Legacy VTK file of the C-alpha trace (Angstrom):
# vtk DataFile Version 3.0
C-alpha trace
ASCII
DATASET POLYDATA
POINTS 155 float
0.090 0.018 -0.199
1.200 3.533 -0.820
0.113 6.847 0.391
-2.367 7.409 -2.295
-4.087 4.149 -1.259
-4.642 5.101 2.377
-5.149 8.588 1.868
-7.964 11.068 0.590
-7.885 15.108 0.818
-9.797 14.913 3.974
-7.274 13.014 5.621
-4.507 15.547 5.355
-3.568 18.450 7.382
-1.403 20.875 5.895
-0.567 23.063 9.258
-0.563 20.702 12.030
-0.776 22.729 15.494
1.077 20.334 17.641
4.274 21.139 19.234
5.399 17.651 19.770
5.166 13.961 18.699
2.111 12.997 21.187
0.143 16.420 19.919
0.832 15.387 16.448
-0.470 11.832 16.862
-3.476 13.195 18.803
-4.220 15.596 16.061
-4.105 12.983 13.350
-6.028 10.415 15.374
-8.797 13.277 15.892
-8.740 13.600 11.937
-9.482 9.958 11.732
-12.312 10.005 13.914
-13.800 12.940 12.049
-13.363 11.383 8.689
-15.165 8.205 9.965
-11.997 5.731 9.664
-11.776 5.359 13.443
-14.972 4.924 15.524
-15.256 7.914 18.209
-15.868 5.129 20.650
-12.435 3.259 19.822
-10.165 6.366 19.694
-8.647 6.161 22.870
-7.848 2.245 22.939
-6.283 2.972 19.149
-4.421 5.993 20.754
-3.080 3.736 23.523
-1.620 1.252 20.942
-0.083 3.902 18.880
1.494 5.450 21.975
2.910 2.060 22.926
4.503 1.369 19.724
5.825 5.113 19.886
7.221 4.427 23.378
9.390 1.506 22.292
11.000 3.573 19.820
10.524 6.848 18.107
9.236 6.546 14.648
10.770 9.958 13.742
13.198 8.214 10.925
15.195 11.365 10.107
15.116 13.676 7.074
12.149 15.596 8.877
9.754 12.322 8.762
7.576 10.710 11.490
5.988 7.587 10.517
3.868 6.425 13.587
2.124 3.221 13.213
0.595 0.519 14.999
-1.699 -2.676 14.463
-5.077 -2.750 16.084
-8.227 -4.947 15.838
-10.393 -2.004 15.811
-10.208 -1.233 12.132
-10.992 -3.656 9.239
-8.776 -1.841 6.653
-5.335 0.215 6.462
-6.178 3.783 7.548
-4.081 6.836 7.892
-3.803 10.456 8.271
-0.882 12.813 7.020
0.103 16.170 8.471
2.722 18.740 7.985
4.330 20.972 10.293
6.037 24.123 8.606
7.584 24.862 11.910
8.730 21.502 12.785
7.911 19.163 15.771
10.238 17.613 18.288
9.801 13.895 17.600
12.748 12.632 19.389
13.989 11.621 15.629
17.020 9.416 15.077
18.887 12.458 13.528
17.768 14.988 16.417
15.911 16.952 13.716
12.353 18.415 13.815
9.852 16.380 11.894
7.949 18.215 9.283
6.099 15.552 7.775
4.095 13.062 9.836
2.343 9.952 8.292
0.214 8.161 10.967
-1.060 4.430 9.699
-2.860 1.807 11.389
-3.263 -1.647 10.046
-5.649 -4.380 11.220
-4.260 -6.927 13.805
-2.597 -9.992 12.422
-1.526 -8.383 8.961
2.171 -8.315 9.340
3.311 -8.642 5.975
0.718 -5.650 5.057
2.049 -3.568 7.658
5.559 -4.098 6.697
4.998 -3.565 3.327
3.182 -0.081 3.951
5.720 1.167 6.205
8.669 0.280 3.789
6.707 2.048 0.780
5.885 4.879 2.886
9.511 5.370 4.046
10.646 5.000 0.612
8.440 7.623 -0.847
9.237 10.271 1.886
13.051 9.614 1.408
12.771 11.116 -2.013
14.106 14.525 -1.411
12.099 16.163 -4.199
8.784 14.577 -3.004
9.447 15.988 0.390
10.340 19.322 -1.246
6.978 19.134 -2.920
4.691 18.356 -0.167
6.508 21.189 2.067
6.062 23.544 -0.658
2.507 22.728 -1.421
-0.005 25.781 -0.413
-2.827 23.527 1.100
-4.005 20.110 1.568
-5.425 19.644 -2.100
-2.136 20.617 -3.708
-0.264 17.869 -0.917
-2.880 15.293 -2.034
-1.977 16.231 -5.779
1.742 15.881 -4.817
0.822 12.436 -3.223
-1.216 11.040 -6.325
1.378 12.362 -9.004
4.139 10.310 -6.980
2.168 7.048 -7.511
4.150 4.452 -9.683
2.239 4.131 -13.256
0.107 0.835 -13.557
LINES 1 156
155 0 1 2 3 4 5 6 7 8 9 10 11 12 13 14 15 16 17 18 19 20 21 22 23 24 25 26 27 28 29 30 31 32 33 34 35 36 37 38 39 40 41 42 43 44 45 46 47 48 49 50 51 52 53 54 55 56 57 58 59 60 61 62 63 64 65 66 67 68 69 70 71 72 73 74 75 76 77 78 79 80 81 82 83 84 85 86 87 88 89 90 91 92 93 94 95 96 97 98 99 100 101 102 103 104 105 106 107 108 109 110 111 112 113 114 115 116 117 118 119 120 121 122 123 124 125 126 127 128 129 130 131 132 133 134 135 136 137 138 139 140 141 142 143 144 145 146 147 148 149 150 151 152 153 154
């Protein structure tokens, strides 16, 4: 799965308000609730799973990228939300640099291969310097979504 498989325009925040990784995760989880991807009554349980994963090791992978992710039995398909922080967020990243692009995704419990492939595909896309620059320069969520769909491999 790639970013365009997971995201819709309404699952992108062009200006995260978050000051740290926990606030960023909460902001993106709230968006998943608003867009109907997570049931409101499951929000706290899903948040706990993401926090547990993030506490084991930061998903700030360097280059201004954070990819918080987790598996849960409270969803039936891969879901995600994407946020951009023009100011940068302290994510306790591996390179100690602030994170500007945050891709939160959740995979149904027991789909380990799908989880790994999705994480690898997202990391590969976001490691592309030109793609990151396009996302950072995009004026709004619509333009960010257009940049994401333009990155899709041609079928």
